[in-house]
C-alpha positions in Angstrom: -64.1 283.8 18.4 -62.0 284.9 21.5 -60.9 288.1 19.7 -64.5 288.9 18.8 -65.5 288.5 22.4 -62.5 290.7 23.4 -61.0 288.0 25.5 -57.6 288.0 23.8 -55.8 291.3 23.8 -54.0 292.6 20.8 -50.7 292.3 22.7 -49.7 290.9 26.1 -46.5 292.3 27.7 -44.5 290.4 30.2 -46.3 291.9 33.2 -49.7 290.9 31.8 -48.4 287.4 31.1 -47.0 287.1 34.6 -50.2 288.3 36.1 -52.3 285.9 34.0 -50.0 283.0 34.9 -50.2 283.8 38.6 -54.0 284.2 38.6 -54.4 280.9 36.7 -51.8 279.2 38.9 -49.8 277.9 35.8 -46.1 277.8 35.0 -44.1 278.7 31.9 -44.6 275.3 30.3 -48.3 275.5 30.7 -48.3 279.1 29.3 -46.5 277.9 26.2 -49.4 275.4 25.7 -52.0 278.1 26.1 -50.2 280.2 23.5 -49.9 277.2 21.2 -53.7 276.5 21.5 -54.6 280.2 20.9 -52.5 280.2 17.8 -53.8 276.9 16.5 -57.4 276.9 17.4 -58.3 280.6 17.6 -56.2 281.8 14.7 -54.2 284.2 16.8 -51.3 285.1 14.5 -48.2 287.3 14.8 -46.2 288.6 17.8 -49.2 289.0 20.3 -47.1 288.0 23.3 -43.9 289.3 24.9 -40.9 287.1 24.3 -40.1 284.2 26.6 -36.8 285.9 27.6 -38.7 289.0 28.8 -41.0 286.8 30.9 -38.1 284.8 32.3 -36.2 288.0 33.2 -39.3 289.3 35.1 -39.6 285.9 36.9 -35.9 285.8 37.9 -35.4 282.6 35.9 -33.2 284.2 33.2 -29.5 283.6 33.1 -27.3 285.4 30.6 -25.8 283.0 28.1 -22.3 283.7 26.6 -21.8 282.5 23.1 -18.8 282.2 20.7 -17.1 280.4 17.8 -13.7 278.9 18.0 -11.5 277.7 15.1 -8.7 275.2 15.4 -6.7 272.7 13.4 -5.6 269.4 14.8 -2.4 269.3 12.7 -0.9 272.2 10.8 -2.1 272.3 7.2 -5.2 270.2 7.8 -8.8 271.5 7.5 -9.8 273.7 10.4 -12.7 272.6 12.6 -15.2 275.2 13.8 -16.8 275.0 17.2 -19.9 277.0 18.0 -20.7 277.1 21.7 -22.8 278.7 24.5 -22.6 278.5 28.2 -24.1 279.8 31.5 -22.5 280.5 34.8 -23.0 277.3 36.9 -23.5 279.2 40.2 -26.1 281.5 38.6 -27.9 278.4 37.2 -27.8 276.8 40.7 -29.2 279.8 42.5 -31.9 280.3 39.8 -33.0 276.7 40.0 -33.3 276.8 43.8 -35.1 280.1 43.6 -37.5 278.6 41.0 -38.3 275.7 43.3 -38.7 277.8 46.4 -41.0 280.4 44.6 -43.1 278.0 42.6 -43.8 275.6 45.5 -44.1 278.5 48.0 -41.6 276.8 50.3 -40.2 278.4 53.5 -36.4 277.9 53.9 -37.1 276.3 57.3 -38.9 273.4 55.4 -35.8 272.4 53.5 -33.8 269.4 54.8 -31.1 269.5 52.1 -30.3 270.7 48.6 -28.1 268.8 46.2 -26.7 270.2 43.0 -25.2 267.8 40.4 -23.4 268.6 37.1 -22.3 266.2 34.4 -21.5 266.0 30.7 -22.5 263.9 27.7 -21.2 263.9 24.2 -21.6 262.4 20.8 -19.4 262.7 17.7 -20.2 266.3 17.1 -21.8 267.7 20.2 -21.1 268.1 23.9 -23.6 269.1 26.5 -22.9 270.0 30.1 -26.0 269.5 32.3 -27.1 270.4 35.8 -29.7 269.1 38.2 -30.9 270.6 41.5 -32.7 268.5 44.0 -34.5 269.8 47.1 -35.7 267.6 49.9 -38.2 268.9 52.4 -38.3 267.9 56.1 -41.6 266.2 55.2 -39.7 263.9 52.7 -41.0 265.6 49.5 -38.5 266.0 46.6 -38.4 268.7 44.0 -36.1 268.5 40.9 -35.1 271.1 38.3 -32.9 270.2 35.3 -31.0 272.6 33.1 -28.2 273.0 30.5 -25.0 274.7 31.4 -23.1 274.4 28.2 -23.4 273.0 24.7 -21.1 273.0 21.7 -21.2 271.7 18.1 -18.2 271.0 15.9 -18.0 270.8 12.1 -15.3 271.0 9.5 -14.8 274.5 8.0 -15.2 274.7 4.2 
């Protein structure tokens, strides 16, 4: 229906997506729901939208992730364990989260009373996550919070 009415373009690049999001006053999570609805209810199939990474790079919310795999054995001769991991630079994540709050809420730096950045870890038997949280308090007493992942890893026995 929307395609017949020419309301859905054949492809939206990151600039068109950013412009649409700004005009509609929506954020990335809302945009994902719009795309999900278009694909579900309007039969929009295929790669009709720029990747989320391209949109994030344009918006300044993209932080380069480093990845790798490590192998080790606890004791010589035992089965090796394999650890797959990714991580982000904590200072880049902090700056990006504060920039995200300031830009999305259109805050003036003079409106900020304080900024708090917390980091912590959590693990289970096979996975470890290192998380970050940025909190901004305005002079009017309003709080804004952004949560993010800094690192994650998964271990398993090598066969």
